[in-house]
C-alpha positions, 0 to 999 in steps of 0.5 A: 480463525480462518485466513482468507484472500480477498481484494481491499479497494478504496474510494480515494487514492492514499497519498504518501505525501499526506500520510504513510499509514492507515488504519482502516476498519473492514469487514467482509461479506461473501457471495451469500450475503454473511457478514464478517466482524470488523477488523481493524487492518494497517495499510503501510504506504510506500512512496511512487517509484520514481523513474531516475539513475541510482548511484550514477555519480558514483559510477562516473570519473572524469578526467580533464 
């Protein structure tokens, strides 16, 4: 079995807050129209990056 590189596109966003893991059935088609066998692919969705300070309370001290 060969290992190929390709692009996987979805028709709607994969929402981390709804589901963290998706198992999709995929098949590939080359430029000549040849189609592969179906294959199961596991997609793990990570939470969206959020702009925020990390570790700030531990880095600051207050003098009174």
